[in-house]
N, C-alpha and C positions, 0 to 999 in steps of 0.2 A: 183517427175521428173526432169529431166533436159531440160530446151531447151535450141537451139540456134535460134535464127533470124538471116535469114538469106537475106532476100528481101520483102517486105511488103506490099499488096496491101489491097483495101477498097473496098469490094464488098456488091453486097445487103444481107440481112441477114433478121434475125428473130427474135422473142423470146428466151435469151438465157438466164438459172438460169447456169449461171458459177459457176465456185469452190467458195472451202471457202477460207474465207480469214486465214492465217498462224497464227499460234498460237505465231513462233516468226518472228522475223528477218530474219534471215538467212536464214528463209525460206518463205521469199515475196512471194505472188501471182499474178501476174499480174493484171491488171485494167485500165481501159478505157470509157471512151462514148465520141458517136459520134450520128449523125443524121441519120443513118441507122439504127438500133434497139436499144433495149432497155436492158441494161445490170442487171441484177441483182446477187448479191452476198450474200450466209449465213452469218451471221455475229458468232459471239462466246461466247459461256458460258460457265462455271463454271470454267473458267481458273485465277488464281492468277494472278494479274499484279507485275511490276516490280518497281512502286514505283514511284516518282514523273519526266516526265519527260517534259521538256516544259514549255509551261502555265496548263499544268496538274496535280492536283496533285496526283493524283491517277490514275491509267491507269488497272483498272479492266478488263479481257474479252477482250485482243487485239487481233485485227486483224489485219494483215499485209498484204500490197502490195506495187506494184511497178508501175509508168506510163511511158510509152516510146512517147516523143513527134514526131510527126509523122511529121507534120507541124508547122514552125513557124510561132508566134503571141501571145498576149494574151491570158490564159484560163479561164476564170470564171465558176467555178462549184458550186453546191448545194449537199450537201452529207446529201442523207434524209436514217431517221434507223423507221423500220416497223415493227411489227408483220406479214405483210401480203401485197403482192400489186396484184394488179389485171392485167389483158394477155397485158394489154396498159403499163404497168409500174407506175403506178400510187397507191399510198400508199392507204390498204384498208384494214388493221388491224388497233390495238394499238398504237399508237407513243410512239416510243421509244429514251429515250435520249439520242443522240450522241453527242461526243467531237473528236477532232482529232490534230494531230502535220503530218508537212507534211515538209521534208528537199531535197534540191536537189541546181544546178543540180550534174546531175554524169555521167561521161560515160558509164556506164554497170548496170545493174539491181544487180550482184554478188559484194561481197567483199568490203562493204559500210558501213556496220550494226557499227563497229566499231569506224566512222566518223560520228555520227551523235551526232550532238551536243545536250547536256540534260539541259541547261542555255544557258539563253540570256546573253551579254559582254556590258558593256557600253562603252563608248569611251576608256578607262584607260585600258580594256582589265579585269576586274575586273566581277566575276559571279554577275548577278541580277536578280529576279523573271522575269521570262516572262509574258505579259500580251495577255491580250484577245483579242481578233483581231474587235470583237462588241467596243471595250473601247477604242480603238487604232487603228483607221480603216488603216491609212499606215504605220503601227509601222514598219510589217515586209514587205511591198512595197520598203519603202524606205531602207529597207537593217538595220532599225536602232537597230533590233539585235548583228548586228556585226559575225554572225553565220552564218552556211548553212541552217537554219530553215528561211522556207520561210513562214508558214503559221502557225497559231494554235489558235484552241479557244474550250472553256469547257463551254459555251451558256446551260443551263437545258431545251431544247427544243430537237423536233425530228428531228430539220434541220440545220446543218451550213452551211456558204458560206467559199468557199476555193479559193485563187485566184494565178494565177500564169503569173506575165509581163513580157514580150517579153522571154515567153520558144521558146526555139532555138531545129530545128526539129533533133532528135537523141541524145535527152538529156533524162536523166532517173532520175526520182523523187520518192522516200519512202513517203511513207503513212501508217498511225499511226490510224486506225479506233477505239473507244471502242465500249462499252454496259454498260453502269453506272448500271443501273436497272436489268442486268441481266434475261431478257427476251427473249426464241428464238426468232428469227427475220432476216431480211433481210434489207441490205445495195445497196442503190443505186448511183451511182457517173450521175451526170445531169450536161452537158455543157452548160449553160446557153447564150453563147455568140456564140452558135455555128454558122457558114456560114454567120458571120458579118464580116465588115471590120476592117481589121487588126486582125481579130480572126486565132489560133493557134488550132490546132486539135491533140487529140490522140490515138494511134496506137494499130487500137483493134486485127490486124491480130494476135496479140501475144498471143492471147485467143481464134483462129478461131484450128479446128484442131487437136483438145486434144486427145490422145490416154488415156487420165484416168492415173488414181494414181497408181504408183507402185504396183505390186500385190506377193504375195508370197502364193505359192498354194502346194497341196500335188503331187506327183507323181502320171500320168494318169489322172490327169484333164484339161481336155484340155481347150482353153484358145482364145479367142476371140479379136483383137486388128482392132478399125475402124478407122479409116484416112478421111474419108470422112471431108471437109471443111464446116463450118457451112456456109461462106460467098465463092462467087468465084462462079470459074467454073471448076475443076481442068482436066489435061490434061494427067495426067503420075501420076506413084507415083513408089516411088522406096524403099523395104526395106530391113533394113541393121541390122546386128545384132555385138555385142561386146561380144563376152567371156570371156574376159582381155587380150585381143594382138591387140585393135584396132578394127575398123571395117568394117566389110565385107558385100558383097549384098549377099542377100539370093536370090538366084538362082530361079527364074521361077515364083518370087510373085512381082507381078505390079497390080493386083488388092488395090480397097480403103481395101477391109478384110484380114487381116491375122491369119490364124487360127493352134493357136501354140500345137500339141500333141506329140510332143516327149521329152516331161519333159525337154525339154534343158532351162538351166539359163542364163542370161546373160541380158545387155542391146539395146533396139530395139527400131529401129529411121523409123520412116516414111521420107520421102522425096517428097515433093508433087511440082508438077508443076501446073502452070493455065494456061490460054488460051492468059495471055499477057505475061506470060513468065517466071513469077516470081515466086520467090521457097520462099518453107518456109518446116520446118521441125520439129519432137516433139519426143519426146525420152521418152521411160518407163523401169521401170526394172522390171522384169521379175523373181521370184525364185523359186525353185522347192527343197522338200524338202521331206526326207521319210517316208511315209505315218506309221502311230504308232500302233500295234494292242493292242486293250484290251484285254488281257486274263481274263476269267473269270475264277475269283474266287471259291473256295470253302463256301457253304454258312455256316455263324457263328451260332450255337445253343449254346447260353451259359445256363448252369443251375444254377440257382440261390439260393446257399445257404443259403447269409443270411437271406433270403425270402424277401427283402426290394422292389425284382421285377427290382432293377437297377445293371449295372456294365460299368467298362468302359474299352473301346476297343483300346490297340494301333493297328490302321488301318494302321503306318507309317511300324510300321516293321513285323506285320503280314500278312496283304493283301496285300501291295503294291509289295514288289517280286511274289506274284503268278501274277499281273497285269503285269511287264513287264517282266517275263523268262525271257530270253537273251539278252531283249535292255539292252541300255546303259541308266542308272540312270542318266548320268548326260547329255543327251542329249533328256531324254523323263521326264515330268513332270505328276505325278499323280496327281489330284482332288477329293472329294469325297461329292455328295449332296444328297438331299432329293430329288430331278424329275427332268426328262429325259430332260424338257427343262433349268433348270438350268445348266444340264451337257451339252447339245448341245452351249444354250449361252455362256458357261465360267461366268454365274455369280459367281464371286468368293467372293461376299460380302456373300453370301447366301452358301457357302460351308463348309464341315463341317471339324472340324479340328481333329485333332491327335493327344492327346489322345481323345475320341468321350463316353459320357454314353449317354443311351438311356432315349429319354425325358420322357415315362409317364412308370409307372412300368408294366412289363412282355406284352413290345409289340414286335410288328411281324413288321417289316421295310422292307421295299425295297431299296437298299442304288446303288444309279447312280454314275457312274464310265466314267470319261473322262481321256483320254491321250491325250495328244499334245506335239509335237515337239517345244523345250523352245524355236528355234528358229524364228516360226512360229505358236506362241498358236493359233491364232484364224483364219488359214488356216489348218494347217492339224490334224487332229483330229480323235479320236476312243472311243466308251463307251461300256461298258459293264456293268450289274447288280449284285448286289446278295445280300440273303436274311440276316438279320441280327437280330433275335430274341433271347429273352431272357425268360427262362421258368423258373415258380418257382420248388424249388425240394421243394417235395410232404413233407408235416409237417404231419403223420398220427398220428391219434390217436391209445393209447395202447390197442388193443385188451386183454379183457377177456380171462382167460380159461374156453372153454367146457367141462362141468362136467354133464357125465351124468352116471344114475346107470348102472350095468349087464342087458344084456338082454337075451331071453334065444334064440333066434337062432345064428342056426350055433356053436354047444358047450356049450351050460344051461348056466344058469344066477351064474354061480360061475367060471366062465374059465376067463376073465378080459378083454374080448374084445366085442363091441361095432360094428353095422352093419349099421348102419343108421344116419353117421356124413354127414351134408350137411355144407359143407364150405364157400358157397355164401353167407351164413346167417350173416358174420360176416362182411361180405365189408363197410355195413352203418358204424359200429362199430369203422374200419379204417380207414374211410373216414373221419370221423366226419362233421365237418363241408366243407368240399372238394365237391366240384361239381364232381361226378360222370360222366361228359360226360368229363372233362377233364384228369381225373386221373383214369390207371385203377390197381387192384387188383387179384395178381395171388398167391397160395399156394402152398410150396413146403415141400419134405421131407427132402432138406440137405439145407446147409447154401449156398453152393457153388452155388448151383442149382441156388438160389433166388439170389445168386448177379451177376449169368449169365445172363438169360432172363428170360422174361414167359413165357417161354416153358419149360426148363431144370430141370429135379425133381419135375416138376409142378403136384400136382393132380386136379383132374377134380371137379373144387369145385361147380360145379352144381349137380354130378349124386351123393347116397350114400355111404360113403366111412369109409370099416375099419380097425381101427388103427391095427399099423404093430407090435407093441410093447407090451404085456402084462402091463395093468394096464393105460398105460401112454405113451403118444406122443409127441415129440415135431414138431410143425408145426410152421415153416420158409415164413414169410408173405414178397412179393415185392410188391411195390405200386410207378408207375412210369408216368408220364408226358405223357401222350396222343400223344402233340405235341413233343416234345425229351424223346423218350423211356429210352436215355444214364440218362436222367435225373430223379435218381431214390433213393428209400428209401429200403434198405434190413432189417430184423427186427435180430439186432447182441447182444448176449449175452452182447458181450462188449460194447454198446451204451444204451443210453436211452429206443429205442426204440427193446424191447426183441422179443424174441418169443414166443408165448402159444402155453399152451399143451390141450391134449387132454387127459382128466382124467376120466376113467370106476372105479367109487367107486362100494364095493361090495355090497353085501343085507345085512340084519340083520340076524343073529341067531337067531330061536325060541326053546326059551329052552324045553316046555310043550307045545305040542299041542293034545287036550284040555288043557287047565292051569286051575285052579280050583282055585275059590275064599270063604270058609267060614265066613259066618256074622252072626249077631248076632239079636234075636228080641226082644220086650219087652211084646208080645202074642203071642199066637197063631196061629193067620191067617198066618204067617211065609211070610205076605209080609208088604216091607219095603223099605226106602230110602239109598240105601247102595252107598259107596266111591267106583266106580271100577277102581280108580288109585293104591288101595292097594293092588289089583293083579299081578301088574305089577311086583314086587318083581320076582313072579312064572311065567310071562311069556317068559322074558329074562335075563339073568345072567350078559348083559348089559347096562340093566334098565337107572342106573342114567344116561348114555351119548346118552340116547335115551327118544325119545315123544313115546306116544303114543293116538290114535283118534280111538273112539268106534261106532260101527252100530251096526244098530238091526237087519239085514240081513245079508249073503256072499256078496249077489251082492249088495246089498249098499254098502257094504265094498270096492268092486270092483270098481265100480261107481264112490264112494267117495260120496257118496248122503243121504239124510235125515243122516248126523253124531248125536250122541248124543250129545245134548247143554252142558249138566249139568253132566260130568260123577262123579262126587264129591259127587252130591244128585241124582243119578238115582233110579228109584220108579222099582223094582224088586222084583218075588217071586218064591219061592223056588224051581229050577228046571229050571229056566230062563236058555237063552245063548245071548251071545254077540258075536260080531266079530269086531278085536281087529288089528286095522292098525299099528305095528313098525314099526317107523321111526330112520333112523341113522342120524348123527348131518351132513350128507351131502343128506340129504332127502331121499335114496333111502328108500323103503320098503317091508315088508312082510306081509300076510293077516293069522292070527290065530282064532283059538275059545277060547271064555271063560265062563267058567260053573257055573250057580253060585248054593249054597247051604245055603238055611237061616234056621238058627234052632233057637226054643224057650230059655233065656237066663233067672233065674232071675237076680234081684241085690243079690250082694255079704252083708254079714253080716257084714256092717261097715256102721255108721251113727253119726260120731262124727261132734263137730259146734266147727271150728275158731275163736277166736274174737280177735280184736285187738281196737283200741282206735283211733279215727279222728284224721286226722290231720292238720293244716293249712297249704295245698299246692292246689295246681289248680287239677282238677280230671287228670290230666297227672302226677302229682309227680312234680310239677316245682314248684319255687319261682314267682310268680308271682302276677299280680294286680287283678289275679281271685282267689287267694286265700280263702281258702273256707273251715270250722272245722266244718261245721254242713251239707256236702252233703252227710256222708254214703261212703266216698270212703278215703281207706286208705290201705298201702302194710301190706300183710300177707305171713308168712311162711306156705307154705299147703303140701313142700315137708316132711311131716312125713307120710305122711298119703299115701305114696310110699311102702317104707316098712311095714308097718300095713296093706294093703291089700295085699299084696306081700304075709304075712304067711297067708293066709287065706287057701294058694292052698299049691297042694304037691310040696316037699322040691324039687324032681328031675326036676320040669321045672319051678322053681321059675327064676331059671338065665334066661331063655327063651323071661321070661312076661315084655312085657313094658303096665305100668300100667300109661293114659293118662288122662288128665283132660281138662274139657269142660265146659262153662258158658250157652251153652243149649241145651238139650238134640238132638233137628238138626243138632248141630254140632256134638255129639259124632254118630251118625247114617252117617253122611257121613264122620268125622274120617276128618274132617277140622277146622280152629283155632282153634288150641289144643292150652292149656296153656301153653308158651314156658320155662319160666322159674317158677317152683311150691314156691323154694326158697325166690322169690323175687316177686311176684304176687300182684297186684293192680286193685282193682275193678271197672275200668273207666266205665266199660261195665253197672253193675247188681251194684249199690248202696244197701249195705245192711246194712242202719239202720236198717233196719227190717232182719230177718235170710233168706237165699239164699241159693241156691241149688250150688252147682258144681257136675256135672255129672260124669260118672267113666267108660271108658273102657281099660278092658285089651285085649294085640293082643298080640300072640303068633309072636316074630318078626324073624321065621323061615321062615313063609309062610304067614306071614299078615293075619292068621283067628283069628277072636274074638272069646275068651277064657271066659269073662264073663263082667259086666254090672254091674253100683252101683252108691252110692251117696251121698255125705256129707256135710256138711253146713257152709256157714260165717258168720260172724255178725260184724258190726264194731260201740264200742260202744260210746256213746255221751261223751263227755265232758262237765266238771262242767261249770253253766251259772249264771252267774254276769256283773254286770255293774261299771264302775267305773268314776267319775270327773279330768279329766286332761287339760289344768294343774291348780295348787292352788297355795295359798297364805299361807305360815303362819307369822302371826305379833308376832315377836321376842318379843313382848310388850305383846301379849296373845296370849298364847300356846292355838293350839286347836287339832283337828286329821280327821283322812282320815277315808275310809271304802271304802268295797266292798259292791256295792250298789243291793238290788234285789236280790240275790240269791236263783236260783229255786230248790235248797233241802239244806239239812246241812250236810257242811262241816268243814274240816280242814283246818285253814290256817295257809300259811308261807308267814312273813314277809320280807324283805330286804330292809335296805335303802343303796345305791350304791354297791350292789353284796355283802353285809356284814350281816346275820341273823340276826335280832332281833328279841329277845325270851321273849321280852316283853309282849306279845301279840299272844295267836293264833287262836284268832276270829275276826270276820269279822272287825272290826274296830282298830283303833292305835292313840296312841295319840304321837301329835309329838311336839318338839318345834326347832324344826330346818328344813331347806330348804335341797332338794336331791334327787336321782332319786330314788325312792319305787316301788318294784315290791311284789305284793302280787297273791299267788299262792293258788287256793282253789284246794283240794285233797278228790277226791270220795275213801274211802277208801272200801268201796266193789268192785269197777274196777280199782280200782287205778291210773284212767283219772284224769289228772290232766288240770288245766287251768289256765295259766299266766297272768298278765297284768298289767303294767307299769301305773305308777303314778310322774308325776314330778310334785315338790313343790317347789315353790322363795320365800326367805325369804325378809322379810318389815319392817319398825317399822315405829310411830310416831314419826314426826320430835321435834328436842332438838332445842331453840328456843333462844336464847338472846339478849341482847343488842348489843354485839360485832359483832352478825349477821349482825348489821341492819346500813345504812349509812341514815343521815337526813342531808337533803338539806331546810333552810327555811328561814325565813326575806329575800324574794328573789321575782324576777318574776318569778319563774319558781318551787315554794316548790313541794319535792319531797321524797320519801323514795324507798330504795333499798335496798334487802333482799342478802344479799351476799349467792351464795350454789356453787364455784367455785372448792370447793374440796371436794364436799360433807357432808360439814362443820353440815348442818343440822340433815343427816342420809342419809341411803343407799333407802330408799324409793324412788317411783316416788312422789312427789310434784306438788302443787298448790298453787295457793295465792289468796285472798280477803282480803279489806278492811274496815272494821266498824268504824265509829263515834260513838261520844259518846253519843247519844240517842239508840246506838244497832242496826241501820239502815245498811244496807247495802249501802256501795256508791260504791264499786266497786268489780265486784261479780266473781265468782273465773278464775284466767286467769296462765297460765304456765311462763308468765315472769314476771320473779320477781322484778317490779320496778312499782311504782303509782307518776304521778306527775300529776301539775297544781292545790296545793293543796290548800286549805284556810287551816289559823293557825287552830290549836285545837290539841286536844288529841282523837287518833286512836289508836283502835288496830288490829292488824296484825294476821292473819287466816292464818296457815302455816298445809294444808289438803294433807294427805296422799291417792293418784289414787285407793291403793289396801284394802283401809277401815282400817288401822290401826289409823284412829283418825284425832283428828285435833288439834295442838298447836297453845297458841293464847302468844301476847307481846302487851302490853301497852305502846305507843308512844306519844311525844309531838313534836308538831308543831311551833314554832313560828311563830307572826306576830303583829308588831306595826300597830293599821289600821290609815290610813292619815287623816282621817277624821272622825267628828261624826254629826249624825241632832238630840239635845233632843228635840224634839217634842212629841212625849209621844207617837207617832206611833205603837210604838212595833218594830218598826225597827234603830239599829245602836242609839237606845236613851242614851247610855252610851260608854265613851270613856273605852275602857280595852285589856291588853294584851291577846290575842290571843293562846291558847295553854298550860300556865303560870299555876301553880299550885303547895303548897307544896307537892304534891305525886312527882312532878317531880325537887322542887326546894324548899327545905325545910328556905334556907333564900332568901329574898326579899328584894330592897329596887326600890318603886315607887314613885319621887315624879313629879308635873307637878306645872309651873312656866307660868306666862303671858308674854310678850313679853319683857317687862322690865327688866323680871330676878324677879319678884315679887313671891316667895311663893304661890303657890293656893291653893292646898293639897298634900296629902299622902293617897295614896290607896295598900289595902289589895289585896296580889296577889289573895287571893279565897273570895276578897270582889265582891261589883253589878258592882263597877269602877266608874271611874265620871259621873255623870249626868249634867257636867256646871254650877253647881251653885258654889257662893262663901260666903260661911257666909249666905245659904239660899238666897241669895239675886243672880238673874238671869244675868249670864254673859255675854256680848254681842257679835256676832259673830267674832271669828278673829281669827290667830294663837297662840297657846299656844306650851312652849314646854314642854319635857319630859326629866328627868334623872333616867337611871333604870339600878339598881345591880341584877344579878339573880345567885345564889348559887347551882348550880345541885345536887343528891346524891353521886358525888363520886368528890364532892369539887371544882368542874372546874367554875370559876367566869364567869360569861358573864353581858358584860355591853354594855347599849346604850343610846344615848344622839339623840333629834332628833325634830322634830315637827311637830302638827297636826293640823288641820283648826275645832272650829267650826262654823256650818253652823245650822242657822236660819229660819225657812221658813212663 
């Protein structure tokens, strides 16, 4: 609003909760403080600041005021900010940090905002940072800031001091107060020197007689303006209006209250005169706007085809035009909400945006709509609502056809019509997992009817229905959402959900009623087990495509009770009857009678025996680990018996006869478990090491009547039995023989080596000189049954050992003998090695390693033994050793010095000389002699070192020369 101040007065007042501070400078509100009342002003929250102003680095939540000086003098204030004040004007809530900047003086409250200093200046006119008045109390009083800033403070407290020295009456000052903590509360301006000597005063009349804020309202809204002043005594009121051509007095309005009910927009003014003749005025702008009309849109019932329960709706294009109707979209705005409260309060943060997607699957929501005048969105509005629902498109299950058998009523059981279809029985099948309370199922005779609605061409699904076309009728299904019947699916042959059929199947056709079955009995009591199924060929001409059930009585056949459990082995007597259900492959049946005739029949004159040799297979004829050639089971060809038996009958009926073979008499009576392939019959179930029977039944294939019985025999012949030893070894240096061991009879034998017949023997033994794979076959010359076994013969030989195969290392710290066989030079055998000393003692027993180490000097015999028993090869070798000492004390140990391993056998020529330490000859000893005993010409020589000079020539002429010394030790 705009205020024009004419003359000011200060009268008695009470607590005034004045207007809020303005959030911008150009809208600054009046503020004052005096001793007559308590003025409290609301602070500002949630408004961003304008950055640095004066000494304030930041200016959050700014509240702008102006002050008018009523009387000249010093003005000392306290600015207090609190979350609440009591009725006496004392802060009663939580303290709120308050900061401020003040400017002035100005001649009027308007048009000053562009002239407010933002920074302080030094004496040279340069911008400097403005200080806090608590740091420099006299800075602003002395005008050291060189600007129109009169005071500034940013202490972190809820109370600041504010001083204007020598204020002059009629001056105006601008005041900015911030709310750094952004806490809702109130501000109090308190003059601390009011009424003291030299003090000035502020003019509170500028906030008295307030008409309130400007108002924007809808046409038809009455407005009451109250011009009653808060202080003083008013004696007269004048009301004026400015509709754009200046103010004119409103005739007849001279009271404090003005009621506006004529929808006239303009600036309304009240001029108040008090009892002292002073006047003041206040203005308020009242604007009337056309009332918007919220036309109710149609509800949206969406059928969700993708079955996820969600859809996105274009409210702006689909709904907004309905609400607007003919109203100007540029003048009126429409918002959508989820609650009436949000629509009434225009709670835009909660508004629905378009396009809009329903929040939960298959939801049903009420959408609230607000339409308001864009020039007065909070004043002039209307609301309406509509329903927005998302309904699931049904996902039916495919129903199966209803298949029935022709019935008797209304035309008989051969007319292709059925009179008792209850279609509601398909509901649960169509619905599948769908809730029957949410979906409705209907059945129709036409596709167009199902696609139209649930009543067009509909069939009453709860009452019996007779098909309209013979044998088969197509039924169309419609399933629709109860909440939205336009949300439906109709069965269509062109889709995955197709119609189902009513199918009426015909009943079987009985060829003979009653039918006859003639069976044979092996004795004269004419009571036997018979196979009723043999009569099916006589009951129906379509018997291969039908099934049959048998009952003792007609009543049982009708009621499907007491069914004969084993019709293939039914005990019956001549003249009995049973009742038969003949059932088509569609499950339809007729009942007929079967008469039984049983007659005695002796065996035909055929008692041949079929024989075959046992085989080395398992019982089922497979080559497995269960193979057995002593089980009495083998393959037979018994098919020649068929023609042999037929030849016993009259030639005129032979071609009509079937000769059937069975393993048991019971199977023959019941005509079950027939031997299927007589030409390749394996007697798995009846081992025939001894003679076994095969039972015969001769049937006339025209009517399955029994024509005769019979029996013949089978026997499995045993194979020759003997043992073998395999594998075996033949020593090439000592030929041997192999044999068929322990035969259970006298047989002729056939021998083969590596698949080639060896004619050198037809007995159970065969002389062999070489290895190979031998096969021996024992032949029973009476039965021609044979058995073949295989003998694996490997070759070996005694070793061939020469000096060239041996490496000797002697006269060393580790004397050794090595036998070389890397190239099988010893032979093809598998060899092991031992070592024997001169006394024929085995000093190294047989081992696989052909090497002996850490040997003393001496003569040894190498033994090479074939592990396969082909003999032991021997070779004598010499290992030389020249002793380092000897002790001739006659204790039997080292009493002489002799070259170990040396003899004329290995070294035919030798020279062995012994000297003393001075080179004097002592003696010469023979290589095969006893050695030197420490005597010289019969005299005992003392302990000392003695020297030797030896030359040995081996059998191949190779010379060995050794020189050295040894010790003679006497103890």
